C-alpha positions in Angstrom: 41.6 -55.2 -59.4 39.5 -51.8 -58.6 39.9 -49.1 -56.6 39.0 -49.9 -53.3 37.0 -46.7 -51.9 36.7 -46.2 -48.0 33.3 -47.7 -47.1 31.8 -45.2 -44.6 28.5 -46.6 -44.1 28.0 -48.0 -40.5 29.4 -44.8 -38.8 27.2 -42.6 -41.0 24.1 -44.7 -40.6 24.2 -45.2 -37.0 24.6 -41.4 -36.4 23.1 -39.9 -39.4 20.6 -36.6 -38.6 18.6 -34.4 -41.7 20.1 -30.9 -41.2 17.3 -29.1 -40.2 13.8 -30.5 -41.5 13.2 -31.6 -45.3 10.9 -28.2 -45.4 13.7 -25.7 -44.7 16.0 -27.0 -47.6 14.1 -25.0 -49.8 13.1 -22.1 -47.4 13.5 -18.5 -48.5 16.1 -16.5 -46.8 14.7 -14.2 -43.9 15.0 -10.5 -43.5 17.7 -10.2 -40.7 16.9 -9.0 -37.1 17.2 -5.3 -36.5 19.4 -6.3 -33.1 21.9 -8.3 -34.8 25.7 -7.5 -35.2 25.8 -7.4 -39.2 25.8 -4.2 -41.1 26.4 -2.8 -44.5 28.4 -0.1 -45.6 26.4 0.2 -48.7 22.8 -0.5 -50.2 24.5 -3.2 -52.8 25.9 -5.2 -49.9 23.0 -5.1 -48.0 21.7 -8.8 -49.0 24.9 -10.0 -48.1 24.6 -8.7 -44.4 21.1 -10.4 -44.6 22.8 -13.9 -45.9 25.5 -14.2 -43.3 22.8 -13.2 -40.4 20.8 -15.8 -41.9 23.5 -18.3 -42.4 24.7 -18.3 -38.7 20.9 -18.0 -37.5 21.3 -14.8 -36.0 24.4 -15.5 -33.8 27.3 -13.6 -35.0 29.8 -13.3 -32.4 31.4 -10.0 -33.9 30.4 -6.3 -35.2 30.7 -7.3 -38.6 31.0 -4.8 -41.5 30.3 -5.7 -45.2 30.9 -3.8 -48.2 31.9 -3.7 -52.0 34.6 -2.0 -53.2 36.8 1.0 -51.8 36.2 2.5 -48.4 37.8 5.1 -47.0 36.2 4.9 -43.5 37.1 1.7 -43.2 41.0 1.8 -44.9 39.7 -0.6 -47.7 41.6 -0.6 -50.8 40.5 -3.0 -53.5 42.7 -1.7 -56.3 44.8 -4.4 -56.4 42.4 -7.4 -56.1 40.8 -9.7 -58.5 37.2 -9.5 -59.1 36.8 -12.3 -56.8 39.3 -11.1 -54.5 38.1 -10.2 -50.7 39.5 -9.0 -47.8 38.8 -9.8 -43.9 40.4 -7.9 -41.3 40.0 -6.4 -37.5 39.6 -3.1 -37.1 39.2 -1.8 -33.6 36.4 -3.9 -32.5 34.8 -4.7 -36.0 35.3 -7.6 -38.4 35.5 -5.4 -42.3 34.9 -8.0 -45.2 35.0 -6.3 -47.9 35.0 -7.7 -51.5 36.1 -6.3 -55.1 32.9 -7.2 -56.6 29.8 -9.0 -55.5 31.4 -11.9 -56.2 34.3 -11.3 -53.7 32.3 -10.1 -50.9 29.8 -13.8 -51.5 33.3 -15.3 -51.0 34.4 -13.4 -48.1 31.0 -13.8 -45.9 31.2 -17.5 -46.6 34.7 -17.7 -45.3 33.7 -15.8 -42.4 30.6 -18.0 -41.8 32.8 -21.2 -42.5 35.3 -20.4 -39.7 32.6 -19.3 -37.1 30.6 -22.4 -37.7 34.0 -24.8 -37.3 35.0 -22.8 -34.3 37.9 -21.6 -36.0 39.6 -17.9 -34.8 38.8 -15.8 -37.8 42.5 -14.1 -38.9 43.2 -11.3 -41.0 42.6 -12.7 -44.5 43.1 -11.4 -48.2 42.4 -13.4 -51.5 43.3 -12.7 -54.4 45.1 -9.2 -53.6 47.6 -8.8 -56.5 49.7 -11.4 -58.8 48.9 -14.9 -58.0 52.7 -15.5 -57.6 54.4 -12.5 -56.2 57.9 -13.3 -57.3 59.1 -16.4 -59.7 62.7 -17.0 -59.6 64.1 -19.6 -62.7 67.5 -20.6 -61.7 68.2 -18.0 -59.4 67.3 -15.3 -61.9 63.9 -13.0 -62.1 61.3 -14.2 -64.5 61.3 -11.0 -65.6 64.9 -11.1 -67.1 63.9 -14.3 -69.6 62.4 -14.4 -73.3 61.0 -16.7 -74.9 62.4 -18.3 -78.0 61.1 -20.9 -80.8 62.8 -22.1 -83.6 63.1 -21.5 -87.3 61.4 -25.1 -87.9 58.5 -24.0 -85.8 55.2 -25.4 -86.2 51.8 -23.6 -85.5 51.8 -25.7 -82.1 55.5 -24.7 -81.3 54.3 -20.6 -81.8 51.2 -21.4 -80.0 53.2 -22.7 -76.9 55.5 -19.5 -77.0 52.3 -17.7 -76.9 50.5 -19.6 -74.0 53.7 -19.4 -72.0 53.6 -15.7 -72.2 49.8 -15.3 -71.3 50.1 -17.6 -68.8 53.4 -16.5 -67.0 51.8 -12.7 -67.2 48.3 -13.9 -65.7 50.7 -15.4 -62.6 52.9 -12.8 -62.2 52.3 -9.8 -64.0 55.4 -9.6 -66.0 54.7 -10.1 -70.0 57.9 -11.8 -71.7 59.0 -11.1 -75.3 59.1 -13.8 -77.7 61.8 -13.8 -80.3 63.3 -15.8 -82.9 66.6 -14.1 -82.4 67.7 -13.5 -78.5 70.6 -11.9 -77.5 73.6 -14.0 -76.9 73.5 -13.2 -73.1 69.7 -13.8 -73.0 68.1 -15.5 -70.3 65.9 -17.9 -72.7 62.9 -20.1 -72.1 63.4 -21.7 -75.6 61.3 -24.5 -76.9 62.5 -27.3 -79.6 61.2 -30.1 -81.3 62.6 -34.0 -81.1 61.7 -36.9 -83.0 62.3 -39.0 -80.2 60.0 -41.6 -80.7 59.6 -42.4 -76.8 57.3 -39.2 -76.8 55.3 -40.1 -79.8 53.0 -37.1 -80.5 52.6 -35.3 -77.4 55.4 -36.1 -75.3 57.9 -33.3 -74.0 60.5 -32.9 -71.8 61.9 -30.0 -69.7 65.3 -29.1 -68.2 67.9 -26.6 -67.4 70.6 -26.3 -69.9 73.3 -23.2 -69.8 70.9 -21.1 -67.1 67.8 -21.7 -69.7 64.6 -23.4 -69.6 64.4 -26.1 -72.4 61.0 -27.3 -73.2 61.6 -30.5 -75.6 58.2 -31.5 -77.4 56.9 -34.1 -80.0 56.5 -32.5 -83.3 52.8 -32.6 -83.1 51.8 -31.2 -79.6 54.7 -31.8 -77.4 55.4 -28.2 -77.2 51.7 -26.9 -75.8 51.6 -30.0 -73.4 55.2 -29.1 -72.1 54.3 -25.5 -71.5 51.0 -26.9 -69.8 53.1 -29.3 -67.6 55.5 -27.4 -66.7 53.2 -24.6 -65.1 51.1 -27.3 -63.3 54.2 -29.4 -62.2 56.4 -26.3 -61.1 53.8 -23.7 -59.9 51.2 -25.7 -59.0 49.0 -24.4 -61.9 46.0 -27.4 -61.8 43.9 -28.8 -64.8 45.4 -26.4 -67.4 45.1 -28.6 -70.1 41.6 -29.6 -69.3 38.8 -28.7 -66.7 38.4 -25.5 -64.5 42.1 -24.4 -64.0 43.3 -22.7 -61.1 46.8 -21.2 -59.7 47.2 -20.7 -56.0 48.6 -17.9 -54.5 52.3 -17.9 -53.5 54.8 -15.2 -52.0 57.9 -17.0 -53.7 58.3 -19.4 -56.2 61.9 -20.8 -56.8 63.0 -23.5 -59.7 66.1 -25.0 -59.3 68.8 -26.0 -61.8 67.7 -29.8 -61.3 64.4 -29.4 -62.5 63.6 -31.9 -64.8 60.1 -33.8 -66.1 59.1 -35.7 -68.9 55.7 -37.2 -69.6 53.9 -39.0 -72.7 50.1 -39.7 -72.4 48.2 -42.6 -72.5 46.4 -41.6 -75.6 47.5 -40.1 -78.6 44.0 -39.0 -79.2 42.0 -37.9 -76.2 38.5 -36.1 -77.1 36.1 -35.5 -74.1 32.4 -34.9 -75.3 30.6 -32.3 -72.9 27.6 -30.0 -72.9 27.3 -26.7 -74.5 25.7 -25.3 -71.2 28.4 -26.7 -69.1 32.0 -25.0 -70.1 34.8 -25.2 -68.0 36.3 -21.9 -66.7 39.8 -22.3 -67.8 43.0 -19.8 -68.1 44.2 -21.6 -71.0 43.5 -20.3 -74.2 40.5 -21.9 -76.0 41.0 -24.0 -79.1 38.9 -26.5 -81.0 40.4 -30.3 -80.2 41.3 -30.0 -84.0 42.6 -26.8 -84.5 45.6 -25.9 -86.4 47.4 -24.9 -83.2 46.5 -28.7 -82.1 48.5 -30.2 -85.0 46.1 -32.9 -84.7 47.5 -35.9 -87.0 45.0 -38.6 -88.6 43.8 -39.4 -85.0 40.1 -38.6 -84.8 37.2 -41.2 -84.3 35.2 -42.8 -86.6 31.6 -40.8 -86.7 29.1 -42.7 -89.4 31.3 -41.1 -92.3 29.2 -42.8 -94.8 26.0 -41.1 -93.3 27.6 -37.8 -93.4 29.7 -37.8 -96.8 27.8 -40.4 -98.7 30.7 -41.4 -100.5 28.8 -43.7 -102.8 25.0 -43.3 -104.7 23.5 -45.3 -102.0 22.1 -43.3 -99.3 23.3 -44.9 -95.6 21.6 -43.6 -92.6 19.9 -45.0 -89.5 16.9 -46.6 -91.8 18.8 -47.9 -94.7 21.4 -50.8 -94.9 25.0 -50.7 -95.2 26.5 -50.4 -98.8 28.0 -53.5 -100.2 31.7 -53.3 -99.1 32.8 -56.1 -101.3 31.8 -54.1 -104.7 34.4 -53.1 -106.7 32.0 -50.2 -108.2 31.2 -49.0 -104.8 35.1 -49.1 -104.1 35.9 -47.1 -107.6 32.9 -44.7 -106.9 34.1 -44.0 -103.2 37.7 -43.6 -103.7 37.0 -40.9 -107.0 34.7 -39.0 -104.4 37.5 -38.9 -102.0 39.8 -37.7 -104.4 37.4 -34.8 -105.2 36.6 -34.5 -101.3 40.6 -33.9 -101.0 41.0 -31.4 -103.8 38.3 -29.5 -102.8 39.7 -29.2 -99.3 42.7 -28.6 -100.0 41.7 -25.6 -102.6 39.9 -23.8 -99.4 42.6 -24.2 -96.9 46.1 -25.1 -98.9 48.6 -26.6 -96.4 51.6 -24.5 -95.1 53.3 -24.0 -91.8 50.4 -22.6 -89.9 47.9 -24.1 -92.0 45.7 -27.3 -91.7 46.2 -30.2 -93.9 43.7 -33.0 -94.4 44.6 -36.1 -92.7 41.7 -38.1 -92.4 39.1 -39.8 -94.4 35.7 -41.4 -92.6 33.9 -44.4 -94.2 32.6 -45.7 -91.1 29.2 -47.6 -91.3 26.0 -45.6 -91.0 24.2 -46.2 -87.6 22.5 -49.6 -88.2 23.5 -53.5 -88.4 22.3 -54.5 -92.0 25.1 -55.6 -94.0 25.1 -56.5 -97.5 24.6 -60.4 -97.6 25.6 -60.9 -101.8 27.7 -63.9 -102.7 31.0 -61.7 -102.4 30.6 -60.1 -99.0 29.1 -63.6 -97.7 32.7 -65.5 -98.8 34.7 -62.9 -97.0 32.2 -62.9 -94.0 32.9 -66.8 -94.2 36.5 -66.3 -94.6 37.0 -63.9 -91.6 33.9 -65.6 -89.5 32.4 -61.6 -89.2 30.6 -59.0 -90.7 33.6 -57.1 -90.4 35.6 -58.9 -92.9 34.1 -57.1 -95.8 34.5 -53.6 -93.8 38.1 -53.6 -93.4 38.6 -55.2 -97.1 36.9 -52.1 -98.3 39.0 -49.7 -96.0 41.9 -51.5 -96.6 41.6 -51.3 -100.4 40.7 -47.3 -99.8 44.1 -47.2 -97.8 46.1 -48.8 -100.5 44.5 -46.6 -103.1 45.5 -43.6 -101.3 49.2 -44.8 -100.5 49.7 -45.4 -104.3 48.6 -42.2 -105.3 51.1 -40.4 -103.1 48.8 -39.8 -99.6 51.2 -42.2 -97.9 49.6 -40.7 -94.3 46.3 -40.7 -95.2 44.0 -42.3 -92.4 40.9 -44.1 -93.2 38.5 -44.4 -90.5 36.0 -47.2 -90.0 34.2 -48.6 -87.0 34.0 -51.7 -84.9 30.1 -51.3 -84.3 27.4 -53.4 -83.9 28.1 -56.7 -85.0 31.6 -55.7 -86.4 32.5 -55.4 -83.3 33.6 -59.0 -83.4 37.1 -58.7 -85.5 37.9 -60.6 -88.5 40.0 -63.8 -87.6 42.5 -63.6 -90.8 42.4 -60.3 -92.2 45.0 -57.5 -91.0 44.2 -53.8 -90.8 46.4 -51.7 -93.3 48.7 -49.6 -91.3 46.5 -46.5 -92.4 43.3 -47.9 -91.6 42.2 -46.7 -88.0 39.5 -48.3 -86.2 37.0 -46.8 -83.6 36.2 -49.2 -81.2 32.4 -48.5 -80.2 31.5 -50.1 -76.8 28.1 -50.1 -77.6 25.9 -51.6 -75.0 28.8 -52.2 -72.4 28.5 -52.5 -68.6 28.6 -49.4 -67.3 29.2 -50.1 -63.7 32.4 -52.7 -64.3 35.7 -52.3 -65.7 36.9 -53.0 -69.1 38.7 -56.2 -68.2 35.5 -57.6 -67.7 36.3 -59.9 -64.5 33.6 -58.6 -62.6 31.1 -58.9 -65.5 28.9 -61.9 -66.3 30.2 -63.5 -69.7 27.2 -63.5 -72.6 28.0 -66.7 -74.2 25.3 -65.8 -76.5 24.2 -62.6 -77.5 22.1 -61.1 -80.6 23.5 -60.3 -84.2 23.9 -56.8 -83.4 26.6 -58.1 -80.6 25.2 -55.5 -78.0 26.3 -57.0 -74.7 26.1 -55.2 -71.1 29.3 -57.4 -70.2 32.7 -56.0 -70.5 34.0 -59.8 -70.6 32.6 -59.9 -74.4 33.9 -56.6 -75.4 37.4 -57.5 -73.8 37.6 -60.5 -76.0 36.6 -58.1 -79.2 39.0 -55.3 -78.0 41.7 -57.6 -77.5 41.9 -59.1 -81.0 41.3 -55.7 -82.9 44.3 -54.6 -80.8 46.3 -57.4 -82.4 45.5 -57.0 -86.3 45.9 -53.0 -85.8 47.9 -50.6 -84.0 45.4 -47.6 -84.4 42.8 -48.1 -82.5 40.2 -45.7 -80.5 37.9 -46.4 -78.4 34.4 -44.8 -78.0 34.2 -45.0 -74.3 30.5 -44.6 -73.1 29.5 -43.1 -69.9 26.3 -42.0 -70.5 24.5 -39.6 -67.8 21.1 -41.0 -66.6 19.3 -37.6 -65.8 18.2 -37.9 -62.1 19.3 -41.3 -61.5 22.9 -41.2 -61.2 25.8 -43.5 -61.0 29.5 -43.1 -61.2 32.6 -45.0 -62.9 34.8 -43.1 -60.3 35.6 -46.6 -59.0 37.3 -48.1 -61.9 38.5 -45.2 -64.5 42.4 -45.7 -63.4 41.4 -49.4 -64.2 40.3 -48.7 -67.4 43.1 -46.2 -68.6 45.4 -48.7 -67.4 43.5 -51.4 -69.8 43.7 -49.3 -72.4 47.4 -48.6 -72.0 48.1 -52.3 -71.7 46.2 -53.0 -75.1 47.7 -49.9 -76.8 44.7 -48.1 -77.6 45.8 -45.1 -79.1 42.7 -42.8 -78.8 39.5 -42.6 -76.7 36.4 -40.3 -77.8 34.5 -39.8 -74.5 30.7 -39.9 -74.6 30.4 -38.6 -71.3 27.9 -35.7 -72.1 25.7 -34.8 -68.9 23.2 -32.8 -67.3 25.1 -32.0 -64.5 22.9 -33.5 -61.9 26.1 -36.2 -61.3 29.7 -36.3 -61.1 30.8 -36.4 -64.3 32.3 -32.9 -64.5 34.9 -34.8 -62.2 35.5 -37.8 -63.7 36.0 -35.8 -67.3 38.9 -33.7 -65.2 40.3 -36.7 -63.2 40.3 -39.0 -66.6 42.3 -36.3 -68.3 44.8 -36.1 -65.1 44.9 -40.0 -65.7 46.0 -39.6 -69.0 49.2 -37.7 -67.9 50.3 -40.1 -65.2 49.8 -43.6 -66.5 51.7 -44.8 -63.2 49.6 -43.0 -60.8 49.0 -45.2 -57.6 45.6 -45.6 -55.7 46.7 -43.1 -53.3 47.6 -40.9 -56.1 44.3 -41.4 -57.5 42.5 -40.8 -54.2 44.6 -37.4 -53.9 43.9 -36.0 -57.1 40.1 -36.9 -57.0 40.0 -34.9 -53.7 41.5 -32.3 -54.9 39.4 -31.9 -58.0 36.6 -32.4 -55.5 37.7 -29.5 -53.4 37.6 -27.0 -56.6 34.2 -28.4 -57.7 32.4 -28.1 -54.2 34.2 -26.3 -52.2 35.1 -26.3 -48.0 32.3 -29.1 -48.1 33.9 -31.4 -50.5 34.4 -34.1 -48.2 30.8 -34.4 -47.7 30.5 -35.5 -51.3 33.3 -37.6 -51.2 31.6 -39.7 -48.4 28.6 -39.4 -50.8 30.4 -41.0 -53.5 31.4 -43.9 -51.7 27.3 -44.6 -50.8 26.6 -44.0 -54.8 29.0 -46.6 -55.7 28.1 -49.1 -53.3 24.3 -48.6 -54.6 25.7 -49.6 -58.1 27.9 -52.7 -57.0 24.9 -54.4 -55.1 23.1 -54.7 -58.7 25.6 -56.0 -60.9 25.9 -55.2 -64.8 23.7 -52.8 -66.6 23.7 -51.5 -69.8 25.4 -48.1 -70.7 22.3 -47.1 -72.7 20.0 -47.0 -69.4 19.7 -43.0 -69.6 17.6 -40.3 -71.5 14.5 -40.1 -69.0 13.7 -40.9 -65.2 12.6 -44.4 -65.7 14.8 -47.0 -64.4 17.4 -46.6 -62.1 20.8 -47.6 -61.9 21.3 -48.4 -58.5 19.9 -50.5 -55.5 16.8 -49.1 -54.7 16.7 -51.2 -51.3 20.1 -49.6 -50.7 18.6 -46.0 -51.2 15.9 -46.5 -48.8 18.5 -47.3 -46.0 20.8 -44.5 -46.8 18.6 -41.8 -48.2 18.7 -39.7 -45.1 22.6 -40.3 -44.6 22.9 -39.1 -48.2 20.5 -36.0 -47.6 22.9 -35.0 -44.6 25.8 -35.3 -46.5 24.6 -33.3 -49.2 23.1 -30.6 -47.5 26.5 -29.8 -45.5 28.2 -29.7 -48.6 25.4 -26.7 -49.8 26.3 -25.3 -46.1 29.8 -24.9 -46.4 30.0 -23.8 -50.3 32.7 -21.4 -50.4 31.0 -19.4 -53.5 27.9 -19.0 -55.4 29.5 -21.5 -58.0 30.3 -24.0 -55.7 26.8 -24.2 -54.1 25.1 -24.7 -57.4 27.3 -27.6 -58.2 26.2 -29.0 -54.6 22.6 -28.2 -55.3 22.8 -29.9 -58.8 24.2 -33.1 -57.5 21.3 -32.8 -54.5 18.7 -32.8 -57.1 19.5 -36.5 -58.0 19.5 -37.3 -54.0 16.4 -36.4 -53.5 14.6 -37.3 -56.4 16.1 -40.9 -56.2 14.9 -40.9 -52.5 11.5 -40.4 -53.5 11.8 -42.9 -56.6 12.7 -45.5 -54.2 10.1 -45.1 -51.7 6.6 -44.1 -53.3 5.4 -47.4 -54.6 6.2 -49.5 -51.1 4.7 -46.6 -49.3 1.6 -46.4 -51.6 1.1 -50.1 -51.4 1.3 -50.1 -47.8 -0.6 -47.1 -47.5 1.9 -45.6 -45.3 0.7 -42.0 -45.3 3.3 -40.5 -43.0 6.3 -42.2 -45.4 4.1 -40.4 -48.5 3.7 -37.0 -46.8 7.8 -37.2 -46.2 8.6 -38.4 -49.7 6.5 -35.5 -51.1 8.4 -33.1 -49.3 11.5 -34.9 -50.5 10.2 -34.6 -54.1 9.6 -30.8 -53.8 13.0 -30.1 -52.8 14.1 -31.9 -55.9 11.5 -30.2 -58.7 12.3 -26.9 -56.7 16.1 -26.9 -56.9 15.8 -27.9 -60.8 13.6 -24.9 -61.4 15.9 -22.7 -59.0 19.1 -23.8 -60.9 17.5 -23.0 -64.1 16.5 -25.8 -65.7 13.0 -26.2 -67.4 11.6 -29.1 -66.2 9.1 -29.4 -69.2 12.1 -30.2 -71.2 15.3 -31.0 -69.9 17.6 -31.7 -72.8 18.9 -35.2 -72.7 22.4 -36.1 -74.0 20.9 -37.7 -77.3 19.2 -34.4 -78.2 15.9 -35.6 -77.0 13.9 -34.2 -73.8 13.0 -35.2 -70.4 10.1 -33.9 -68.7 10.1 -33.9 -64.8 6.5 -33.5 -63.3 5.8 -31.0 -60.7 3.9 -33.0 -58.1 5.7 -36.5 -57.0 2.3 -38.4 -57.8 2.4 -37.1 -61.1 6.2 -38.0 -61.7 5.5 -41.8 -60.1 2.3 -42.8 -61.9 3.4 -41.0 -65.4 6.9 -42.1 -65.2 8.0 -44.5 -63.1 4.8 -47.2 -62.5 4.2 -50.8 -64.1 7.2 -52.6 -63.9 8.9 -50.4 -61.0 6.0 -50.8 -59.0 6.6 -54.5 -58.8 10.2 -54.2 -58.6 9.9 -52.1 -55.6 7.2 -54.0 -53.7 7.8 -57.4 -54.7 4.0 -58.0 -55.9 2.8 -59.4 -58.9 0.5 -57.1 -60.8 -2.4 -58.8 -59.9 -1.8 -58.2 -56.1 -1.2 -54.5 -56.6 -3.8 -52.1 -55.4 -5.5 -49.7 -57.6 -4.0 -46.6 -58.5 -5.3 -43.1 -58.1 -8.6 -42.0 -59.8 -6.9 -39.5 -62.0 -4.4 -42.4 -63.1 -7.5 -44.6 -64.0 -9.5 -42.1 -65.7 -6.3 -41.3 -67.9 -5.8 -44.9 -68.6 -9.4 -45.2 -69.9 -9.1 -42.0 -71.9 -5.6 -42.8 -73.1 -4.8 -39.1 -72.9 -2.8 -37.2 -70.4 -4.9 -36.4 -67.2 -3.8 -34.0 -64.5 -5.0 -34.7 -61.2 -7.2 -32.7 -59.7 
């Protein structure tokens, strides 16, 4: 059922050669020889002349001059260029490369170098000059003739959609349209409307032509803003506007005809992608919080330890204490009184109005532990429902009934299906206003949610933490039967420098959630940046909008995102991903919580040893052909994991076998990984992990191996028992005896 990614192993392994030598990967730029053909028009451009000469190993076939900004001597006027714009042109017998800024010149010299390296003819090129779209016609009329209209029954999302349409069309064409609720009778309109069409649910939209006007008809909650973004995406080619690094290609003319029509409803009413503070996306849309008034979110949120955050009763619930007694009438009454006060305090602080914020959900989910009350009443409910979730659902249903009786008909009540409450009640059904977040917790990160490739665990501990998705499939399927309001807490946790990917089954998982009627997903995919999580995040959001995406369309979307992420060398990254996925396929199931440090890999080390040269070759080519400094940065981030995993997979075998040549090679490889971690701005003493902890990377391979990898990993790599292993280095023995940290001499 999974995406069958192409296997490129035999061809790559048969012909692989590492680009240059390992030592050269981290070399400093050389100064340009004095007799080369590249000159700088100003001192600010000199480093780019040096870079270009070095990039082409001094073999520059043309006389080239590089510069920044306007230059009358070379007839260069950069006034109408964007900051990242550049021009490449032939003037007499000289190739002239100028950028609007240093960023533009950087892109320009890379474009020239890649063309020469690929044996392509260098042609006159302008990049980001003038407007991205020189001319946009809507139904035969120039876009400048239109006004944007929204209705009198607007909410904040409709108003926001109109504002976004205006600012994005201005970015695209330079034309700023007026927004009005009272257009002239003969005006050409881009008009927003609300619809209560149930098929569109809360996020869907449709757009079409009507009497020469563009109509964007959206579901009341978020349909209008989504309609704006998807119209610009579908019709203007604006990529990833809803989430990710958005980009609008240049065009001389775009004509949108009267037969234009599209309608889409996403899989999820709620999709929250949990990202990093340090790794923000560069986007053209206006940045707003996921729960801002502009997004008009209803009760869809995910449960996140509400009892720990709010202390609804006098019993403190956290990671170390037990849960409350869920059957206690006193606890129910006390919680309900505090909820009413919470609602009242919120409404006083932010009274509901057309453009304001109203409270739509109450989180009474459990604290982060598995210690449930086993009093007589709770035990009776547990026996009745054959699940620890019975008392929890009884409690939530009661709170929801109280709220409904007091006039809060649509107030959602959030609870977890987490730890042993992942097993659903066998009898009790969920109140329509109770929302359940199924926290997979311990799921297998190597197979799809269908669980067909996982081993079914007939036995598991009281926590019901299982690294088999076959188990989770049974439990989640039942929750979806007893509730229409299930949200999945989807774990795809990062592993610092031991990376893996879920790209081979992401489409399956979204199909699974669509088939089961899952209404939302909290996607815990926070990461350090060393893998392809950014790609997975952006691709997941695109799948959410195209649930009928074929495997061929999925592959095409993946390749488009890879090109935007890694630049002209993206195809090498695509080949590497196949190797990465094969490495994890070979080890079967692994638990999502294998993260946070660099002790254990989530891939087959033997396969890594077979393919490490191929992987290094591919990533170095991707780095070489990067089209911008940002693309090179992301390629180098990915390379850190490849070099690190190569050294990890070889070290102990080489050490046990006394293979000094291999140890020397792995030392060089590890030095590249460590050097790039520092070069890219990380503090190797304390790389922040996804749970807020810190992960240290040691400066030498020997220190990393014996401080982080040893013991079990030595036995696993070498196949020897502990008694058969040779002695560690003297400094390690000294450290073990002293039970304190010792730095090798």
